[in-house]
C-alpha positions as CSV (number, residue, x, y, z in Angstrom):
1,M,74.9,-2.1,11.0
2,N,74.6,-5.9,11.9
3,L,71.2,-7.1,11.1
4,T,69.7,-10.4,12.5
5,R,66.5,-12.1,11.8
6,R,65.3,-11.6,15.3
7,G,66.2,-7.7,14.9
8,L,64.2,-7.7,11.6
9,L,61.2,-9.4,13.1
10,G,61.3,-7.1,16.1
11,S,59.2,-4.1,17.0
12,A,58.5,-1.1,14.9
13,T,60.6,1.1,17.2
14,A,63.6,-1.2,16.6
15,V,63.5,-0.3,12.9
16,A,63.0,3.3,13.5
17,G,65.8,3.7,15.7
18,A,65.5,7.5,17.1
19,T,61.9,7.3,17.4
20,A,61.8,5.4,20.8
21,L,61.9,8.2,23.3
22,P,62.2,11.9,22.6
23,S,65.2,13.8,24.0
24,I,64.5,17.0,25.7
25,G,65.8,20.0,23.9
26,R,66.5,18.0,20.6
27,A,64.2,18.4,17.7
28,Q,62.7,15.3,16.6
29,K,63.0,14.0,13.1
30,P,59.8,13.5,10.9
31,V,58.7,9.9,10.8
32,I,57.2,7.9,7.7
33,K,55.1,4.9,8.9
34,I,54.7,1.8,6.7
35,G,52.0,-0.8,7.6
36,V,52.6,-4.3,6.4
37,I,49.5,-6.5,6.5
38,N,49.1,-10.0,5.3
39,D,48.5,-13.7,6.3
40,Q,50.7,-14.5,9.2
41,S,49.0,-17.5,10.5
42,G,47.0,-19.1,7.7
43,P,47.4,-20.8,4.4
44,Y,49.4,-18.1,2.8
45,R,51.8,-17.5,5.7
46,D,54.8,-18.9,3.9
47,L,54.1,-16.9,0.6
48,N,54.0,-13.6,2.3
49,G,53.8,-13.5,6.3
50,P,56.8,-12.8,8.3
51,T,59.2,-13.0,5.4
52,S,57.5,-10.1,3.7
53,V,57.9,-8.2,7.0
54,I,61.6,-8.9,7.1
55,C,62.1,-7.9,3.4
56,T,60.4,-4.6,4.1
57,K,62.6,-3.8,7.2
58,L,65.7,-5.0,5.1
59,A,64.8,-2.3,2.5
60,V,64.4,0.3,5.4
61,Q,67.7,-0.4,6.9
62,E,69.4,-0.6,3.5
63,F,67.9,2.8,2.3
64,N,69.1,4.5,5.5
65,A,67.0,7.5,5.2
66,Q,68.6,10.8,5.9
67,G,66.6,13.5,7.9
68,Y,63.7,11.3,8.8
69,D,62.9,8.1,10.5
70,V,60.9,5.1,9.1
71,V,58.8,2.9,11.3
72,V,57.4,-0.5,10.1
73,L,54.2,-1.8,11.6
74,D,52.8,-5.3,10.9
75,A,49.6,-7.2,11.3
76,D,47.8,-10.4,10.5
77,H,44.5,-10.0,8.7
78,Q,43.7,-13.7,8.8
79,N,42.4,-13.4,5.1
80,K,39.4,-11.5,6.3
81,P,38.4,-8.3,4.6
82,D,36.6,-6.9,7.6
83,I,39.7,-7.4,9.9
84,A,42.1,-6.0,7.4
85,V,39.8,-2.8,7.1
86,S,39.5,-2.4,10.9
87,I,43.3,-2.7,11.2
88,V,44.1,-0.2,8.5
89,R,41.6,2.3,9.5
90,Q,43.2,2.2,13.1
91,W,46.7,2.3,11.7
92,I,45.8,5.7,9.7
93,D,43.5,7.3,12.1
94,R,45.4,6.5,15.4
95,D,48.9,5.6,14.4
96,G,49.6,7.9,11.3
97,V,50.5,5.1,8.9
98,D,51.4,6.8,5.5
99,M,51.7,3.5,3.3
100,V,50.0,0.1,3.4
101,L,52.0,-2.6,2.0
102,D,51.6,-6.4,0.9
103,C,47.9,-7.2,1.5
104,A,47.8,-10.8,0.4
105,A,44.1,-12.0,0.0
106,S,42.4,-10.4,-3.0
107,S,39.2,-9.7,-1.0
108,A,41.2,-7.7,1.6
109,A,43.2,-5.8,-0.9
110,L,40.1,-4.7,-2.8
111,A,38.5,-3.5,0.4
112,L,41.6,-1.7,1.4
113,A,41.8,0.0,-1.9
114,N,38.7,1.8,-1.1
115,V,39.9,2.8,2.5
116,C,43.1,4.1,1.2
117,R,41.4,6.1,-1.5
118,E,39.0,7.6,1.2
119,K,42.0,8.5,3.5
120,D,44.2,9.6,0.6
121,K,47.0,7.2,1.7
122,V,49.2,5.0,-0.5
123,L,48.4,1.2,-0.9
124,I,50.7,-1.2,-2.5
125,P,49.4,-4.8,-2.8
126,V,52.3,-7.0,-3.6
127,S,51.2,-10.5,-2.6
128,T,47.8,-10.0,-4.1
129,A,46.6,-11.6,-7.2
130,T,43.5,-10.1,-8.7
131,S,44.0,-8.1,-11.8
132,D,41.0,-6.0,-11.0
133,L,43.4,-3.8,-9.0
134,T,44.4,-2.2,-12.2
135,G,41.0,-2.8,-13.9
136,K,37.5,-2.0,-12.7
137,A,38.8,-1.5,-9.1
138,C,41.9,0.6,-9.8
139,Q,42.4,3.6,-7.7
140,P,44.7,6.6,-7.9
141,T,46.3,5.8,-4.5
142,T,47.0,2.1,-5.4
143,I,50.0,0.6,-7.2
144,H,49.7,-3.2,-7.9
145,W,53.5,-4.6,-7.6
146,A,54.7,-8.1,-8.1
147,Y,52.2,-9.9,-10.4
148,D,48.6,-10.5,-11.0
149,T,46.2,-13.2,-12.4
150,Y,46.5,-11.9,-15.9
151,M,50.4,-12.4,-15.9
152,T,50.3,-15.9,-14.3
153,A,47.4,-17.0,-16.5
154,K,49.0,-15.9,-19.7
155,S,52.3,-17.2,-19.0
156,T,51.5,-20.6,-17.5
157,G,48.2,-21.2,-19.1
158,S,49.3,-20.4,-22.8
159,A,52.5,-22.6,-22.4
160,L,50.3,-25.6,-21.3
161,V,47.8,-25.2,-24.2
162,K,50.6,-24.9,-26.7
163,A,52.0,-28.2,-25.3
164,G,48.8,-29.9,-26.0
165,G,46.8,-29.4,-22.6
166,D,43.8,-28.2,-24.5
167,S,41.1,-29.3,-22.1
168,W,40.9,-27.9,-18.5
169,F,39.1,-28.4,-15.1
170,F,39.6,-25.9,-12.2
171,I,39.8,-26.2,-8.6
172,T,39.0,-22.8,-7.3
173,P,38.7,-21.2,-3.7
174,N,35.6,-19.2,-3.4
175,Y,36.7,-15.8,-3.1
176,A,37.8,-12.8,-5.3
177,F,41.4,-14.2,-6.0
178,G,40.4,-17.6,-7.1
179,H,37.5,-16.5,-9.3
180,A,40.0,-13.8,-10.9
181,L,42.6,-16.4,-11.5
182,Q,40.1,-19.0,-13.1
183,R,38.5,-16.2,-15.2
184,D,41.8,-14.9,-16.5
185,T,43.2,-18.5,-17.2
186,S,40.0,-19.5,-19.0
187,A,40.2,-16.7,-21.3
188,F,43.6,-17.7,-22.5
189,V,42.8,-21.4,-22.7
190,T,39.6,-20.8,-24.9
191,G,41.5,-18.0,-26.8
192,A,44.0,-20.6,-27.9
193,G,41.4,-23.0,-29.0
194,G,41.0,-25.1,-25.8
195,K,38.2,-26.0,-23.7
196,V,37.1,-25.5,-20.0
197,L,35.1,-28.6,-19.0
198,G,34.2,-27.5,-15.5
199,A,35.2,-26.2,-12.1
200,N,34.9,-27.1,-8.5
201,V,34.6,-24.0,-6.3
202,Y,35.4,-24.9,-2.6
203,P,34.9,-23.2,0.6
204,F,37.9,-21.1,1.7
205,P,39.9,-21.1,4.0
206,E,38.4,-24.2,5.8
207,T,39.0,-26.8,3.1
208,T,42.0,-28.9,3.5
209,D,40.8,-32.4,2.1
210,F,40.6,-32.0,-1.7
211,S,39.9,-35.7,-2.7
212,A,36.3,-34.9,-3.8
213,Q,37.6,-32.0,-6.1
214,L,40.5,-34.0,-7.4
215,L,38.3,-37.0,-8.4
216,Q,35.7,-34.8,-9.9
217,A,38.3,-33.3,-11.9
218,K,39.8,-36.6,-13.0
219,S,36.3,-37.9,-14.0
220,S,35.8,-34.8,-16.2
221,G,38.4,-36.2,-18.7
222,A,40.4,-32.9,-18.7
223,K,44.0,-33.0,-19.7
224,V,45.0,-30.4,-17.3
225,I,43.7,-29.7,-13.7
226,G,44.2,-26.0,-13.2
227,L,44.7,-25.1,-9.4
228,A,43.3,-21.7,-9.1
229,N,44.6,-21.4,-5.4
230,A,47.8,-20.7,-3.7
231,G,49.8,-21.6,-0.6
232,S,49.0,-24.7,1.5
233,D,46.0,-25.4,-0.7
234,T,48.1,-25.8,-3.9
235,I,50.6,-28.0,-1.8
236,N,47.7,-30.1,-0.5
237,C,46.1,-30.5,-3.8
238,L,49.5,-31.6,-5.4
239,K,50.3,-34.0,-2.6
240,Q,46.8,-35.6,-2.8
241,A,46.8,-35.8,-6.6
242,R,49.9,-37.9,-6.3
243,E,48.4,-40.1,-3.6
244,F,45.4,-40.7,-5.9
245,G,47.7,-41.5,-8.9
246,I,46.2,-38.6,-10.9
247,V,49.6,-37.2,-11.7
248,Q,50.9,-40.7,-12.6
249,S,48.0,-41.2,-15.1
250,G,49.3,-38.4,-17.3
251,I,47.0,-35.6,-16.3
252,K,48.9,-32.4,-16.0
253,M,48.6,-30.3,-12.8
254,A,49.0,-26.6,-13.4
255,A,49.9,-24.5,-10.3
256,M,48.3,-21.3,-11.7
257,L,49.9,-19.3,-8.8
258,G,52.9,-21.3,-7.6
259,Y,56.0,-20.1,-5.8
260,V,59.5,-21.3,-5.3
261,T,58.4,-21.8,-1.6
262,D,55.8,-24.3,-2.8
263,V,58.4,-26.4,-4.6
264,Y,60.7,-26.3,-1.6
265,S,57.8,-27.5,0.7
266,L,56.8,-30.2,-1.7
267,G,60.4,-31.3,-2.5
268,L,61.7,-32.0,-6.1
269,E,60.8,-35.7,-5.9
270,S,57.1,-34.7,-5.9
271,A,57.3,-31.3,-7.7
272,Q,59.6,-32.2,-10.5
273,G,58.4,-30.9,-13.9
274,L,55.8,-28.5,-12.3
275,L,55.4,-25.2,-14.3
276,L,54.8,-21.9,-12.6
277,T,55.3,-18.3,-13.1
278,E,57.2,-15.8,-11.0
279,S,58.5,-12.3,-11.6
280,Y,61.6,-13.1,-9.4
281,Y,63.5,-16.0,-8.8
282,W,66.9,-15.8,-6.7
283,D,69.2,-17.4,-9.5
284,L,68.0,-15.3,-12.6
285,N,71.0,-13.0,-12.7
286,D,73.7,-11.3,-10.7
287,R,71.4,-8.8,-9.4
288,T,68.7,-11.3,-8.0
289,R,71.6,-13.4,-6.6
290,R,73.0,-10.2,-4.8
291,F,69.5,-9.4,-3.2
292,N,69.3,-13.1,-2.2
293,E,72.6,-13.0,-0.5
294,K,71.5,-9.9,1.5
295,A,68.2,-11.6,2.6
296,K,69.5,-15.2,3.4
297,P,70.8,-14.5,6.9
298,H,67.5,-13.1,8.1
299,V,64.8,-15.5,6.6
300,K,63.8,-19.2,7.1
301,F,62.7,-19.4,3.5
302,W,64.4,-17.8,0.7
303,P,62.1,-15.0,-0.6
304,N,59.7,-15.5,-3.5
305,M,58.5,-12.9,-5.9
306,T,56.1,-11.4,-3.4
307,Q,58.3,-11.3,-0.4
308,A,61.1,-9.9,-2.6
309,G,58.6,-7.5,-3.9
310,N,58.0,-5.9,-0.6
311,Y,61.7,-4.9,-0.5
312,S,61.4,-3.5,-4.1
313,A,58.2,-1.5,-3.4
314,T,59.6,-0.2,-0.1
315,L,62.7,1.1,-1.7
316,H,60.9,2.8,-4.7
317,Y,58.4,4.4,-2.0
318,L,61.3,5.7,0.1
319,K,63.3,7.1,-2.9
320,V,60.1,9.2,-3.7
321,V,59.5,10.3,-0.2
322,T,63.1,11.5,-0.2
323,A,62.6,13.3,-3.5
324,M,59.3,15.0,-2.5
325,G,60.3,15.7,1.1
326,V,58.4,14.0,4.0
327,A,55.7,16.8,4.6
328,E,54.7,16.7,0.9
329,A,54.7,12.9,0.8
330,K,52.7,12.7,3.9
331,K,50.2,15.3,2.7
332,S,48.6,13.2,-0.1
333,G,48.8,9.6,-1.1
334,A,47.6,10.3,-4.4
335,A,50.3,12.8,-5.2
336,T,53.0,10.3,-3.8
337,V,51.6,7.6,-6.0
338,A,51.6,10.0,-9.1
339,R,55.3,10.8,-8.2
340,M,56.0,7.0,-8.0
341,K,54.6,6.5,-11.5
342,A,56.6,9.3,-12.7
343,M,60.0,8.0,-11.4
344,P,61.6,4.8,-13.1
345,T,61.9,1.7,-10.8
346,D,65.2,0.0,-10.4
347,D,66.4,-2.5,-7.8
348,D,68.2,-5.9,-7.4
349,V,64.9,-7.8,-7.5
350,Y,63.3,-6.8,-10.6
351,G,65.9,-4.5,-12.3
352,P,64.8,-1.5,-14.3
353,G,61.0,-0.8,-14.8
354,K,58.2,1.5,-14.6
355,I,54.8,1.9,-13.1
356,R,52.1,2.3,-15.7
357,E,49.3,4.9,-15.5
358,D,46.8,2.4,-14.1
359,G,49.1,1.6,-11.2
360,R,50.5,-1.5,-12.7
361,K,54.2,-2.2,-11.8
362,M,55.9,-3.3,-15.0
363,H,58.6,-6.0,-15.3
364,P,59.1,-9.3,-17.1
365,A,57.4,-12.7,-16.2
366,Y,59.4,-15.8,-16.0
367,L,58.1,-19.3,-16.7
368,L,60.0,-21.7,-14.5
369,E,60.1,-25.5,-14.3
370,A,60.9,-27.4,-11.2
371,K,64.1,-29.4,-11.7
372,K,64.6,-33.2,-11.4
373,P,66.2,-34.1,-8.1
374,S,69.3,-35.1,-10.1
375,E,69.8,-31.5,-11.5
376,S,69.8,-29.8,-8.2
377,K,73.1,-28.8,-6.4
378,H,71.5,-27.6,-3.2
379,A,68.3,-27.4,-1.2
380,W,67.1,-24.1,-2.9
381,D,68.6,-24.9,-6.3
382,L,65.0,-25.9,-7.5
383,M,63.9,-24.2,-10.8
384,K,65.1,-23.7,-14.3
385,L,64.1,-21.0,-16.7
386,V,61.9,-22.0,-19.6
387,A,60.7,-18.7,-21.1
388,T,60.8,-15.1,-20.5
389,T,57.7,-12.8,-21.3
390,P,58.7,-9.1,-21.7
391,A,56.9,-6.6,-19.4
392,E,54.8,-5.1,-22.1
393,E,53.5,-8.5,-23.1
394,A,53.3,-10.0,-19.6
395,F,50.5,-7.8,-18.2
396,R,47.0,-6.8,-19.5
397,P,47.1,-4.0,-22.2
398,L,46.2,-0.6,-20.6
399,S,43.5,-0.2,-23.1
400,E,41.6,-3.5,-22.0
401,G,41.6,-2.8,-18.1
402,D,38.8,-0.4,-18.0
403,C,40.5,1.4,-15.2
404,P,38.0,4.4,-14.5
405,F,40.5,7.1,-14.2
406,V,42.7,6.2,-17.2
407,K,41.7,8.4,-20.2
408,K,40.4,6.4,-23.3
409,A,42.4,6.8,-26.4
C-alpha cells in the first residue's frame, strides 16, 4: 500500500478502510478504535501533535490487522485538562474508543487516567512527562510509555552535576509537568551534593517573554539554569538566553526535557553543546534508522522519542489485541493492560523491552549532545551519543514509586 503524509493525516475512516459504508449481505468486521489526543495548536505541537498521529497511523498500516479493522481518531486538547476529559468521555461513550494514546500535558494525562480507569479503557500516555503516572497516580488501566521526569532528571541532571554544575536555578511552568520535573531534578542535584538556589514559576501557556525569569536566574549566581519546560518555551528560553549573553557568560543551560526537534528548530549554531536525554534518536542503530526511513516520507519533522513512541505503543497494543481476540480486548482495559505487561515489547524504535508492574515501559535512556555545525553532515544530523543508562537504572525503582496497587515486598 502506498502511503502519503496527506493520507496518514486524513480521516479515521481512511485508516480503517472497510469501515466506511456497510455492504448489504456482508458481515462486518469488528473494529478497534484508538484515540490520539495531544497538543495540535500550542507550544507542544512540534513535540507531539500531527506527527504523533501520523506515527500511530503508520503502525496501524504496517501491522495490517487480520480479521478486524482499526480506526484512529485524533483531537487537540489545547493543554487543558477539562477539554481533554470532555473529548475522551465523548470518545468512549459515543464513539466506542478502546484505547487513548499520547496525552501530552501532564495535567491532562493525570485527569484522563482517572477517566479511563472509571470507564475500564486503556490509556497510554506517551508524550507525558510526570513520573506520578507510575507513582501515586498510577492506575491498572495506564501504561506510561516513552520517558518521564525521573528519567530525564537522572540522565541530564546527574551528568551536569558531575561536570561541575553544582548550583542550580529553575525556570518552571506552573502546572503538574513543570513541578514534577523541577522536583525530580532537584532530588538528583542535592543528592549529588549540589544546591538549588531558587526557581521562577511562570504562568503557562501564556508566557512567551522569559527575560524576567532569565535575569533572575542569572542574578542568583547559579552555574546551571534548569529549564523545567518543553517545546516552544524551551526554544524561547534558549534563544533569549543567548540574546542576553547568559550562555556566553559561562552559565550552563540545561534543557531538562529537550528533543531533537528543538535542536532542529534552534539550529546547531545556537544549540551546539546542549545536553538532553531521549529514549530514541533516529541514528542510534540499524533499527532506529530503519524506522526513520519508514516515517520520513510522511512527516515534516523527523520523529522524536514521543512521536516514535506512539508507533511503538500502537504496535504492542495491536499485538495484544490480536493475541486476546477483539471481543476480549474490548471487554476490559485493565485485562488488556495486564496482558500488555505480560508480553515482552520489541520494535524498531526501542528494541526489546518490557512493561513493569506499575505500568512503566522499560528501555534505555540516551544522553545526547548537540553537534557543532562543522560535525553535521545534513539537516537532521544533529546529535551525538554521550552516555547510555540501562533500562533498570534509567527509571525510578519500583519500590520507590508508591503505586497503590503494586504489592510491597
